[in-house]
ZAGUGU-990515 format. One record per residue (C-alpha): residue number from 1; residue in three letters; x, y, z. Coordinates in Angstrom, 1 decimal. Layout:
<nodes>
NODE  nr rest     c1     c2     c3
NODE NUM  ALA      X      Y      Z
...
</nodes>
This chain:
<nodes>
NODE  nr rest     c1     c2     c3
NODE   1  MET  204.9  125.6   96.1
NODE   2  ARG  202.6  128.4   97.2
NODE   3  THR  199.4  127.5   99.1
NODE   4  ILE  196.3  129.2   97.7
NODE   5  VAL  193.8  130.3  100.4
NODE   6  PRO  190.3  130.2   99.0
NODE   7  HIS  188.5  133.6   99.2
NODE   8  ARG  185.3  133.5  101.3
NODE   9  PRO  182.2  134.9   99.7
NODE  10  LEU  181.0  138.3  100.8
NODE  11  ALA  177.7  136.8  102.1
NODE  12  VAL  179.5  134.4  104.4
NODE  13  SER  181.6  137.3  105.9
NODE  14  VAL  178.6  139.4  106.4
NODE  15  LEU  176.7  136.5  108.1
NODE  16  GLN  179.7  135.9  110.4
NODE  17  TYR  179.8  139.6  111.4
NODE  18  ILE  176.0  139.5  112.1
NODE  19  VAL  176.3  136.3  114.2
NODE  20  TYR  179.4  137.6  116.2
NODE  21  GLY  177.8  141.0  116.7
NODE  22  SER  174.5  139.5  117.9
NODE  23  VAL  176.2  137.2  120.4
NODE  24  ILE  178.3  140.2  121.8
NODE  25  LEU  175.2  142.4  122.0
NODE  26  PHE  173.1  139.7  123.7
NODE  27  PHE  175.6  138.7  126.4
NODE  28  GLY  176.9  142.2  126.9
NODE  29  LYS  173.4  143.9  127.2
NODE  30  SER  173.9  144.6  130.9
NODE  31  ILE  176.7  146.9  130.0
NODE  32  PHE  175.6  148.2  126.6
NODE  33  ILE  172.0  149.1  127.5
NODE  34  PRO  172.8  151.8  130.2
NODE  35  VAL  175.7  153.1  128.1
NODE  36  SER  173.5  153.4  125.1
NODE  37  PHE  170.8  155.2  127.0
NODE  38  ALA  173.4  157.5  128.5
NODE  39  LEU  174.9  158.2  125.0
NODE  40  LEU  171.5  159.1  123.5
NODE  41  ILE  170.6  161.3  126.5
NODE  42  SER  173.9  163.1  126.2
NODE  43  PHE  173.0  163.8  122.5
NODE  44  VAL  169.8  165.4  123.7
NODE  45  LEU  171.3  167.5  126.5
NODE  46  TYR  174.5  168.6  124.7
NODE  47  PRO  173.0  171.7  122.9
NODE  48  LEU  171.5  172.9  126.2
NODE  49  CYS  174.7  172.2  128.1
NODE  50  ARG  176.7  174.1  125.5
NODE  51  TRP  174.3  177.0  125.7
NODE  52  LEU  174.6  177.2  129.4
NODE  53  GLU  178.4  177.0  129.2
NODE  54  ASP  178.5  179.8  126.7
NODE  55  ARG  176.6  181.9  129.3
NODE  56  GLY  179.4  181.4  131.8
NODE  57  LEU  178.4  178.3  133.8
NODE  58  HIS  181.0  175.7  134.7
NODE  59  THR  180.8  172.5  132.6
NODE  60  MET  179.7  170.2  135.5
NODE  61  THR  177.2  172.8  136.8
NODE  62  ALA  175.5  173.0  133.3
NODE  63  ILE  175.4  169.2  133.1
NODE  64  ILE  173.9  168.8  136.6
NODE  65  LEU  171.2  171.4  135.8
NODE  66  CYS  170.3  169.7  132.5
NODE  67  LEU  170.1  166.2  134.1
NODE  68  THR  168.1  167.6  137.0
NODE  69  GLY  165.6  169.1  134.6
NODE  70  LEU  165.3  165.8  132.7
NODE  71  MET  164.8  163.9  136.0
NODE  72  LEU  162.1  166.3  137.0
NODE  73  VAL  160.2  165.5  133.8
NODE  74  GLY  160.5  161.8  134.6
NODE  75  LEU  159.2  162.4  138.2
NODE  76  LEU  156.3  164.3  136.7
NODE  77  LEU  155.4  161.2  134.6
NODE  78  VAL  155.7  159.0  137.7
NODE  79  GLY  153.5  161.5  139.7
NODE  80  LEU  150.9  161.2  136.9
NODE  81  LEU  151.0  157.5  137.2
NODE  82  VAL  150.5  157.6  141.0
NODE  83  TYR  147.7  160.1  140.6
NODE  84  GLN  145.8  157.8  138.2
NODE  85  PHE  146.2  154.9  140.7
NODE  86  VAL  144.9  157.0  143.6
NODE  87  GLU  141.9  158.1  141.5
NODE  88  PHE  141.2  154.5  140.7
NODE  89  LEU  141.3  153.5  144.4
NODE  90  ASP  138.8  156.2  145.2
NODE  91  GLU  136.4  154.7  142.6
NODE  92  TRP  137.1  151.1  143.8
NODE  93  PRO  134.2  150.6  146.3
NODE  94  VAL  131.7  151.4  143.5
NODE  95  ILE  133.5  149.2  141.0
NODE  96  HIS  133.8  146.4  143.5
NODE  97  ALA  130.0  146.5  144.2
NODE  98  LYS  129.3  146.4  140.5
NODE  99  VAL  131.7  143.5  140.0
NODE 100  THR  130.0  141.6  142.8
NODE 101  ALA  126.6  142.2  141.4
NODE 102  SER  127.7  141.2  137.9
NODE 103  ILE  129.2  137.9  139.2
NODE 104  THR  126.0  137.1  141.1
NODE 105  GLU  123.9  137.7  138.0
NODE 106  LEU  126.3  135.5  136.0
NODE 107  MET  126.1  132.7  138.5
NODE 108  VAL  122.2  132.9  138.5
NODE 109  TRP  122.3  132.7  134.7
NODE 110  LEU  124.6  129.7  134.7
NODE 111  GLU  122.2  127.9  137.1
NODE 112  THR  119.5  128.3  134.6
NODE 113  LEU  121.7  126.5  132.1
NODE 114  GLY  122.1  123.5  134.5
NODE 115  LEU  125.4  124.4  136.1
NODE 116  SER  125.0  124.2  139.9
NODE 117  ARG  126.6  126.5  142.5
NODE 118  GLN  128.9  123.7  143.7
NODE 119  GLU  130.1  123.1  140.1
NODE 120  GLN  130.7  126.8  139.6
NODE 121  GLN  132.7  127.0  142.9
NODE 122  ALA  134.8  124.0  141.9
NODE 123  TRP  135.5  125.5  138.5
NODE 124  LEU  136.5  128.9  140.1
NODE 125  SER  138.7  127.1  142.6
NODE 126  GLY  140.6  125.2  139.9
NODE 127  LEU  140.9  128.4  137.8
NODE 128  SER  142.3  130.2  140.8
NODE 129  ASP  144.9  127.5  141.5
NODE 130  GLN  146.0  127.6  137.9
NODE 131  SER  146.3  131.3  137.7
NODE 132  ARG  148.1  131.7  141.1
NODE 133  GLY  151.3  130.4  139.6
NODE 134  SER  151.0  132.8  136.6
NODE 135  VAL  150.4  135.7  138.9
NODE 136  VAL  153.4  134.8  141.0
NODE 137  GLY  155.5  134.6  137.8
NODE 138  VAL  154.2  138.0  136.6
NODE 139  ILE  154.9  139.6  139.9
NODE 140  GLY  158.4  138.1  139.9
NODE 141  ARG  159.1  139.5  136.5
NODE 142  MET  157.7  142.9  137.5
NODE 143  LEU  160.0  143.0  140.6
NODE 144  SER  163.0  142.0  138.5
NODE 145  ALA  162.2  144.7  135.9
NODE 146  SER  161.7  147.3  138.7
NODE 147  ALA  165.1  146.4  140.2
NODE 148  SER  166.7  146.7  136.8
NODE 149  SER  165.0  150.1  136.3
NODE 150  VAL  166.3  151.3  139.6
NODE 151  VAL  169.8  150.4  138.6
NODE 152  LEU  169.4  152.1  135.2
NODE 153  LEU  168.1  155.2  136.9
NODE 154  ILE  171.3  155.4  138.9
NODE 155  LEU  173.8  154.4  136.2
NODE 156  VAL  172.4  156.2  133.2
NODE 157  PRO  172.6  159.8  134.6
NODE 158  VAL  176.1  159.1  135.9
NODE 159  TYR  177.2  157.8  132.5
NODE 160  ALA  175.6  160.7  130.7
NODE 161  ALA  177.3  163.2  132.9
NODE 162  LEU  180.7  161.6  132.4
NODE 163  ILE  180.1  161.5  128.6
NODE 164  LEU  179.2  165.2  128.5
NODE 165  TYR  182.0  166.2  130.8
NODE 166  TYR  184.8  164.3  129.0
NODE 167  ARG  183.4  165.0  125.5
NODE 168  ARG  186.5  166.8  124.3
NODE 169  TYR  188.6  164.0  125.5
NODE 170  TRP  186.4  161.5  123.6
NODE 171  MET  186.9  163.7  120.5
NODE 172  LYS  190.7  163.3  120.8
NODE 173  ILE  190.2  159.5  121.1
NODE 174  LEU  188.1  159.5  117.9
NODE 175  VAL  190.9  161.4  116.1
NODE 176  ARG  193.4  158.8  117.1
NODE 177  ILE  191.0  155.9  116.1
NODE 178  PHE  190.5  157.5  112.6
NODE 179  PRO  193.8  159.1  111.9
NODE 180  HIS  193.1  159.4  108.1
NODE 181  THR  189.9  161.4  108.7
NODE 182  ARG  190.1  165.2  109.2
NODE 183  VAL  189.0  166.6  112.5
NODE 184  GLU  186.5  168.9  110.7
NODE 185  ASP  184.9  165.8  109.1
NODE 186  LEU  184.6  164.0  112.4
NODE 187  ARG  183.0  167.0  114.1
NODE 188  HIS  180.6  167.3  111.1
NODE 189  MET  179.6  163.6  111.5
NODE 190  ILE  179.0  164.0  115.2
NODE 191  THR  176.9  167.0  114.6
NODE 192  LEU  174.8  165.1  112.0
NODE 193  THR  174.5  162.2  114.5
NODE 194  ILE  173.0  164.6  117.1
NODE 195  GLU  170.7  166.1  114.6
NODE 196  THR  169.6  162.6  113.5
NODE 197  TYR  168.6  161.8  117.1
NODE 198  TYR  166.7  165.0  117.3
NODE 199  ARG  164.7  163.9  114.3
NODE 200  PHE  164.0  160.7  116.2
NODE 201  ILE  162.7  162.7  119.2
NODE 202  LYS  160.5  164.8  116.9
NODE 203  GLY  159.1  161.6  115.4
NODE 204  MET  158.3  160.2  118.8
NODE 205  ALA  156.5  163.5  119.7
NODE 206  ILE  154.3  163.0  116.6
NODE 207  VAL  153.6  159.4  117.6
NODE 208  TYR  152.4  160.5  121.1
NODE 209  LEU  150.3  163.3  119.5
NODE 210  VAL  148.6  161.0  117.0
NODE 211  VAL  148.0  158.3  119.6
NODE 212  GLY  146.5  160.9  122.0
NODE 213  VAL  144.2  162.2  119.3
NODE 214  LEU  143.0  158.7  118.3
NODE 215  ASN  142.5  157.7  122.0
NODE 216  SER  140.5  160.9  122.6
NODE 217  VAL  138.3  160.4  119.5
NODE 218  GLY  137.6  156.8  120.5
NODE 219  LEU  136.6  157.8  124.0
NODE 220  LEU  134.5  160.6  122.7
NODE 221  LEU  132.6  158.2  120.5
NODE 222  LEU  131.9  156.0  123.5
NODE 223  GLY  130.7  159.1  125.5
NODE 224  VAL  133.4  158.7  128.3
NODE 225  PRO  133.7  161.9  130.4
NODE 226  HIS  137.0  163.8  130.1
NODE 227  ALA  137.9  161.9  127.0
NODE 228  VAL  140.6  164.3  125.8
NODE 229  LEU  142.4  164.2  129.2
NODE 230  PHE  142.2  160.4  129.5
NODE 231  GLY  143.3  159.9  125.9
NODE 232  PHE  146.4  162.0  126.2
NODE 233  ILE  147.3  160.6  129.6
NODE 234  ALA  147.2  157.1  128.1
NODE 235  SER  149.3  158.3  125.2
NODE 236  ILE  152.0  159.7  127.4
NODE 237  LEU  152.0  156.6  129.6
NODE 238  THR  152.7  154.4  126.6
NODE 239  PHE  156.3  155.5  127.2
NODE 240  ILE  156.3  152.9  129.9
NODE 241  PRO  155.9  149.7  127.9
NODE 242  TYR  153.0  147.4  128.7
NODE 243  VAL  152.4  148.7  132.2
NODE 244  GLY  151.7  152.3  131.0
NODE 245  ILE  148.9  151.5  128.7
NODE 246  LEU  147.3  149.2  131.4
NODE 247  VAL  147.4  151.9  134.0
NODE 248  GLY  146.3  154.5  131.5
NODE 249  SER  143.2  152.5  130.7
NODE 250  LEU  142.0  151.9  134.3
NODE 251  LEU  140.5  155.3  135.0
NODE 252  PRO  138.5  155.7  131.7
NODE 253  MET  137.3  152.1  132.1
NODE 254  ALA  136.1  152.9  135.7
NODE 255  MET  134.5  156.2  134.5
NODE 256  ALA  132.7  154.4  131.7
NODE 257  TRP  131.3  151.7  134.0
NODE 258  ILE  130.2  154.2  136.6
NODE 259  THR  128.6  156.5  134.0
NODE 260  TYR  126.7  154.0  132.0
NODE 261  ASP  126.3  151.1  134.5
NODE 262  SER  127.1  148.6  131.7
NODE 263  VAL  130.1  146.3  131.2
NODE 264  TRP  130.1  147.0  127.4
NODE 265  TYR  131.4  150.5  127.7
NODE 266  PRO  134.6  149.4  129.7
NODE 267  LEU  135.1  146.7  127.1
NODE 268  GLY  134.7  149.4  124.4
NODE 269  VAL  137.5  151.4  126.1
NODE 270  VAL  139.7  148.3  126.0
NODE 271  GLY  138.9  147.8  122.4
NODE 272  VAL  139.7  151.4  121.5
NODE 273  PHE  143.0  151.3  123.3
NODE 274  ALA  144.0  147.9  121.9
NODE 275  PHE  143.2  149.1  118.3
NODE 276  VAL  145.1  152.3  118.7
NODE 277  GLN  148.1  150.4  120.2
NODE 278  TYR  148.0  148.1  117.3
NODE 279  LEU  148.1  151.0  114.9
NODE 280  GLU  150.9  152.7  116.9
NODE 281  ALA  153.1  149.6  116.9
NODE 282  ASN  152.7  148.6  113.3
NODE 283  ILE  151.9  151.8  111.4
NODE 284  ILE  152.2  155.1  113.3
NODE 285  PHE  155.5  154.5  115.0
NODE 286  PRO  157.4  153.0  112.0
NODE 287  VAL  156.1  155.6  109.6
NODE 288  ALA  156.6  158.7  111.8
NODE 289  VAL  159.9  157.8  113.2
NODE 290  SER  161.4  156.2  110.1
NODE 291  SER  160.4  159.2  108.0
NODE 292  ARG  162.3  161.5  110.4
NODE 293  LEU  165.3  159.3  110.2
NODE 294  ASN  165.1  158.7  106.5
NODE 295  VAL  165.0  154.9  107.1
NODE 296  ASN  163.0  152.3  105.2
NODE 297  THR  159.9  151.3  107.2
NODE 298  LEU  160.6  147.6  106.7
NODE 299  VAL  164.1  148.0  108.0
NODE 300  MET  162.6  149.9  111.0
NODE 301  LEU  160.2  147.1  111.8
NODE 302  VAL  163.1  144.6  111.6
NODE 303  ALA  165.2  146.8  113.9
NODE 304  ILE  162.4  146.9  116.4
NODE 305  PHE  162.0  143.1  116.3
NODE 306  VAL  165.7  142.4  116.5
NODE 307  GLY  166.1  144.9  119.3
NODE 308  GLY  163.3  143.2  121.2
NODE 309  VAL  164.9  139.8  120.8
NODE 310  LEU  168.4  140.9  121.8
NODE 311  TRP  167.7  143.6  124.5
NODE 312  GLY  164.0  143.3  125.3
NODE 313  VAL  162.0  146.5  125.6
NODE 314  ALA  165.2  148.6  125.8
NODE 315  GLY  166.3  147.2  122.5
NODE 316  MET  163.0  148.1  120.9
NODE 317  ILE  163.6  151.7  121.9
NODE 318  LEU  167.4  151.9  121.3
NODE 319  PHE  167.7  150.1  118.0
NODE 320  VAL  165.5  152.6  116.2
NODE 321  PRO  167.9  155.6  116.6
NODE 322  PHE  170.9  153.3  116.1
NODE 323  VAL  169.6  152.3  112.6
NODE 324  GLY  169.2  156.0  111.8
NODE 325  ILE  172.8  156.7  112.9
NODE 326  ALA  174.0  153.8  110.8
NODE 327  LYS  172.1  155.2  107.8
NODE 328  LEU  173.8  158.5  108.4
NODE 329  LEU  177.2  157.0  108.5
NODE 330  ALA  176.6  154.9  105.4
NODE 331  ASP  175.4  158.0  103.5
NODE 332  HIS  178.8  159.6  104.0
NODE 333  ASN  180.9  156.6  103.1
NODE 334  VAL  181.3  155.7   99.5
NODE 335  ARG  182.2  152.1  100.3
NODE 336  TRP  178.9  151.6  102.2
NODE 337  LYS  176.7  152.9   99.4
NODE 338  THR  174.8  149.6   99.0
NODE 339  PHE  174.2  149.5  102.7
NODE 340  SER  172.9  153.0  102.6
NODE 341  MET  170.5  152.0   99.8
NODE 342  ILE  169.2  149.1  101.8
NODE 343  LEU  168.5  151.2  104.9
NODE 344  GLY  167.1  154.3  103.1
NODE 345  THR  163.9  155.2  101.4
NODE 346  ASP  165.7  156.8   98.4
NODE 347  PRO  167.3  154.3   96.0
NODE 348  THR  170.3  156.7   95.7
NODE 349  GLY  170.7  156.8   99.5
NODE 350  GLY  170.0  160.5   99.5
NODE 351  LYS  173.0  161.3   97.3
NODE 352  ARG  173.5  161.7   93.6
NODE 353  ILE  175.3  158.7   92.1
NODE 354  ASN  178.0  159.4   89.6
NODE 355  PRO  177.6  157.1   86.7
NODE 356  ASP  181.3  156.9   86.3
</nodes>
């Protein structure tokens, strides 16, 4: 008598794949994150490397030149960060004097409300004891993140160089993995993948431009000196999550306080930057980037959230182009037509559907 194996519903199979994939991505993030960054960097540098090779340079020489140029751009951003910090330190004596005077005025005002100096000191001591543990925890997390960043700075260029150097070998492997696909089709798909990531880079450029303009307009309305410079510096520094926007806001806050001798103007700078960052995270970034990748804005927001849960800040950056690449692959596979419609903005998935 033949045993009949019940057929699992499609939803159950999809759920299992999601669960298994999420577990693998979460526990393997130490490996996948640097490899993913290296892969995307190789997509960006490939056209330039190919152009240099066509001009007679050796493959490794072209790769080293491209990576060196990219690292110089990164060092320029770091130099900008250091420059802002040095400028802030130069203004610190004036700011410290203003802070001290403001605290003294606040304590005098609290005394008029019946809160004695001894009670204020006791309250400040308790607040200091409570915040000390939080500060230590934040410093520990920052040191851990810095150590991870140093490791990434070493591994990612090496991985990217190896991916570019052995790209023809990887192509042969892909041909063996997909033996029923023509080599021309594989090359076409890889080319489209590279173009998709270029669209992502263009979308990010639009994000930084819009954020810089909004920052500058907000600072101009507040009357902060050098508003355009400060606005675009803060926009560029948002590339460094969390820390970038904090450092980018220090100098305009200090200038606002020194210029107007009022605490409300620095608070206004904080309000402007917080509002622009809210718009960037929830509207500007999803719309600008997803439109370049032809991906649904809702799907893009979900990808950012899932990437943050699985891989942290790196996942919020990497999962966006990954969704665009998945959309591209789904567009060119008839069996994935429904998946393409879910990810895309066009109900036909960007293709004409044959009614037959």
